[in-house]
N, C-alpha and C positions, 0 to 999 in steps of 0.2 A: 216191549214198548219202544216206539220210535225214539231214537236218541235225541231228536229235535223237539220232542214233546216233554213238558215238565210234569212231574208226578205231584199232584196237588193233594194226595190223600192225607198228608200230614196236617192239613189245615182243618180246624174244627172250632166251633163256638160252644161255650157252656152257659147254662142259665145263670150261674153264679156271677157272671160278668155284668148283669143288668139288674137294676131294681125294677119293681113293677112300674114305677112312674116313667123311667127311662124307656122301658119296653113300649109303653103306649106312645110316647113321643117318637120313638124310632119307627113304629108302625105307621104313624101319621105321616112322617117324612117319606117313608117308602111309597105310600099311596099318592102323595103329591108328586113325587118324582115319576112314578109310573104314569100318572095322568099327563104330565108334561111331555113325557116321552111319546105317548100315544098321539098327542096333539101334533108334535113335531113330525112324526112319521106320516101322519095323515096329510099335513100340509105339504111335506116334501114330495110324497108320492103324487099328489095332485099337480104339483108344479112341474115335476120332471116329465110326467106323462102328458102334459099339455092340456089338462082339463080345466083350464082357465077360460072363462067366457070372453070371447072376442068382442071388442066394440064394433059398431057398424062400420066405422072407417077402416079398422083393421081387416074386417071381413072383406070389404070391397077391394082393399089393396091386395089381399091374397088372391082374390079371384082374378085380378089383372095379372098378377105374377104367374098364376097357373096358365093363363092364356099365352104368356110369353114363353114359358118354359116348356110346355107340352106342344110339340110340333105336330103338324097334320100327319095322320097315320094312313099309310097305304094298306096296312094289314095290322090286326091286333092279335096278340097271343097271350093267353092267360095260363099261368103255370098252376100245377097242382098245389103249390104253396100259397097261392093267392096274389102273386105279383102279376101285374099287367105290363107287357112290353109292346110298345108301338113300333112298327116297322116304318122308320122314317127315311125319307130320301137322303142318301149319303150327303148331299150338298146342303141339307137343311138341318143337320144334327147340331146339338148345342155347342160343340167345339168351335164352330165358325161364328159364334157370337163374340169370341175373343177379339179385342180390338186389333191385335197384330195378325189376325187371320182373315181379315175382311177381303183381301185380294190374294187369292191363293191359286195354285194350279194342281191341287191334289185331286185324285180320282179313286173310285172304289177298288180298282185292281192294283193299287200301289202295294209293293212288297219291298223288303230290303233287297239291295242290289247285288249282294254277294254273300256267299256262305263262308263264315270265318274258318280259318284253319283250326284244327283241333290237335292238341297234344294228346297222348294216350292217357285217357281218363278211365279206362276199363269199360266194361259192358254196362248197359242199362240195368236197372234193378229188376231181376226176374223172379225173385223168390215168392212163394205162394202167399206169404203173410204180408207182402207189400202189394197193395192193389191200387192202380191208378184210377182216380175218379173219372167217370165219363161225363164230360161237360157238353152241353148243347140243348137247344130248345126242341120240343117235340115237333114232328112233322117237317123236319129239315130247316126250321127257322124261317127267316125272312126272305122275300124275293130278292133276286139279284139286283144290285143297285141301291138296296136299302140296308139299314142297320138297326138292331134292336136297342131301343132306348127305354129304360124303365119309366113308366108313367108316374109323375109326381102328383101326390094328393094334398089336400089341405092339411091333413094331419102331418104329412111330411114337412110342410112349411112351418107349422107350429113347433114341431120338435126342432127344426133347424134354427128357428128364431130363439128358442129357449136355450139351445146349446151352442149358439154361434161363438161365444167366447171360448168354450171348451175346444171347438174345432179350430178356431183361429190360433189357439196356442200351439198347434202343430206347425206353425210357420217356421220356427227354428227351435224345436223342443230341446235338443241336446245342448244348446247354448243358453236359452232362456230359463231352463229348469222349471217349467210350468208346474205349479203345485198340484199334486195328485197324479201326475204322469210318471210312470216308472218303466225302466228298460232292462233287458238282459240280452245284449246283442254283442256281436263281434264286428269291429270295423277295421278296415284296412285303409290307411292313409299314407302309405309309403310315397317317396318322392318320385312317383311315376304318374303318367296320365292313364286313367282307366277308361276303357271303352264299354264297360258293362259288367254285370254280375248275373249269375244264375245259380239255381239250387233246386233240389227235390225237397219239398216240405211235406211233412205229415200234418194232417188236418184234424183239428179237435173242436169240440163244442163244450164250453164250460158255462156254469150258471152266471149270468150277468143281468144286472138291473139297470135300466136307463137312469142316468146318462153314462153309466160305466161302459167300457169296452175292453176287449182283450184281443190281441192280434199276433200273427206270425208273418214276417215279411222280409223281402229283399229291398234294398234301397240304394240309389245312386245319388251323389250329391257333389256340389261345388259351392262353397260358401253357404249362403242362406238358401240357395236354390236346390231343389230335390225332387225326385219322383220315386214312388214306391209301389209295390204290388205284393199281394199276399192273400191271406184269409183272415177273417175277423168275425167276432160276435159283437154286434153293435146295435142294440135295440133303439138307441137314439137316432141312428142313421136310417135303419131299415124298418123299424116298427115291429120287429119280431126277434126271437131269441135263437134263430137258426144261424148256421155258419154260412157266410157269403164270401165270395171272392171280392177283391176291391183294388182300386188304385187310388193314389193320392198325388196331387200335383201342387207344387209350390214354385211359381216362376219368379219369386223374389220381389215382384213389383206390382203387377196388375191383379193377380188372383192366386188363390189357394183353395182347393176343393177336392172332394171325393169324386171318383169315377168320371163319367163323361160330361161334366158340366163346365169345364173351363180350360180348354186347350188340348186335352187328350182326344185324339181323333180315332174313332172306332172303325174297324175294317170288317170284322167277322160278321156274316149274316146270321149265324146260328149260335154263337157263344157270347152272351152279354158279359160285360166286364164286371157286373155286380150280382151275378146269379147265385142262387143257393147251391152250396156244395153238400151233396148227400149221396152216400153215407159218409160218416166220419170215423176216425180211428177209435179203437177200443183199447183201453189200458191193459197192457200185458198180452194182447192178442193181435187181431188183424190191424194193420196200419194202412190207412187210406192216404195216398200221396198225390201231390200235384206238382208238376214240373213247370217252373216259371223262370224266365230270364228277361233282362232288359239290356239290349245290346244296341250300340250306336252303329248306324250305317256309315261305312268308311267314305262313301262318296257324297251322300246327301246330308250327312251329319244329324239326321233325325234319329230319335231313340225308339226302337221297336220293342213292343211287349210280345213275347213269344210264350207259347204254352205247349205242354205235352212233350213227349220224347222226340217228336219230329220237328219241334221248334216252329210250330205254326204261328205266323204273324196274325195277331188278332187286333192290333191297333198300334198307334205310335204317338209320340210327343214331338211335334215339329220343333226343330232347333231354334226357329225364329222367335218362339215365345220366351226364350231364355236369353240371358246375357252371358253368364259364365258357362253354363251347361250347353250353350250353343256351340261351344268348341270342344270341351272335354270334361271329364269328371276328375275330382281330386280325391274322392273317397267312395267306398262302397260298404254296405253292411248286410248282415243277415242275423235274425234273432227275433225276440219278442218285445211287445209293448203292451201296457195296460194303463187304464185310467179309472180313477174314482174321485168324487168330490171330496174336499177337505173334511176330515173327521168322520167319513163314511168308510167302513172296512171294504177294501178293494177286492176284486175278483182274482182268481188264480191266473197263471200265465202258462202257456204251452199245454201240457197234459194236466196241469193243476196239482202236481206232486213234486216232491223233492227229486233231484236227479238221481237216477239209478245207473247211469252210464250204460244204458242198454236201449237200443232203438225200438224195442217193443214197449218201452215204458216212458221214454223221454220224447219231448218235442225236439225235432231235429231239422237241420239243413244238411242234407246229404249231397254228395257229388257237388259240393260248393265249388264254384269256379269264377274266375275273373276273365275279362277280355282285354288284352293289351296288344296294340299294333295288329288288330284284326286276327289275333290268335287266342284261342280259349285255353286256359291253363289253370293249374292249382293256384290258390292265393299265396302271397308271400308268407314267410315263416316268422313274421313279426306282428301278430294280431294285437289289437288294442281292445280291451274289454270295456263296454259301456254298461255299467251296472250300478245301481244307486240304493239298493235295499237288500237286507239279508234274507228277506222272504224269497228272493229270486236268485237264480244261479245261471251261469253260462260258461261253457268251456269249449275251446277249439281243440279237438282231438288230433287234428291234422289228417294226413293221408293214412287211413287205417287199412287200405287195400281192399280187395274184393269188389263187390258191387257198390258199396257205400262210398268208397274213396275218401275225399276230404270231408270230414264230419265236424259239425258244430251241434252241441246239445244245449238246450236252454229250458227254463221253466221255473215253476215255483208255486207255493201255496197261497190260498186266499187269506184275507184278513189284514193286509197292511193298511195302516191308518196314517194319513199325512196331516 
């Protein structure tokens, strides 16, 4: 039996402990408690899934919001998972609704201006049981000059309204300690200026019920400002239980949001920033990986999101939407995060199991790297652990050599109650 599990076989009840009268009262109490539990679960499920009837005023307000949020489409692509992507003119994408991006000189062909120097980090991961997920929309994606933006539905707005307080808690979660949010991450905050972070993450899909979520991500930060990218299972955000790629932006003052809704400028015509990742990793077998990095351009100071081993630019965060991150970052992270409402047992993190210190079983950040002075290198040897619950674990193994190089493993089991 797993050493982390308790053996409960020694517990038993005998009839001698109860009189007939106490037996009846006990049974009545159990029936009442069971009834109350069923009522609570019914009300909770209806609330979190958004099945509350909208007033006429709320319905009209949401219709107006949909008109503002969903930009005119030059082409529409529907995925096999049911998501609809509108190919929106680059200059009309939601990022440019940001108050600081009203007057800009961006264009669809923008890319980072230089390729950073690389210290010897070894070869890319070639082994047969590590498989890079193929990202991209069918048919080549959107026409040149347009970008794919996921169409927002009324159900999306209802969920967003119900969960707005939850998502707003991500403004500064490691400082505010939002109840219900847990972490197992490694952060680096040495007294140097960071130009970015990158890693190979294996991708998982765990059971999650709205408004819970579980994620694996990289993160760049300076004070309360941050940007992150990774994979997530978040039915409150996406309306399904599939694994999606995601970004999160917190500019510290005007806005904080997921994906392409507040300041993140998308560039790729065929890789949406929030698309489904399929397939995912199998515990103890094939590992599906995604390579992500957030690197600052040394000339323009914008932060570029890169994907795959060739570090393709798929979008960027303009430096002008930030105050502190407009210059540099003071910390970077890689690891996991999960959320569940108070008193509701939370989902697992990573692979959903205790760490085995084996990349076929654990969630990992492999080939973890930082960018300093336009040079990509291994992280410093003074990691800080961000972990707040014994259900979850995280360890920086350091440079283990081979294809994996600098390795971080993280994860944990479901059931934590806040």
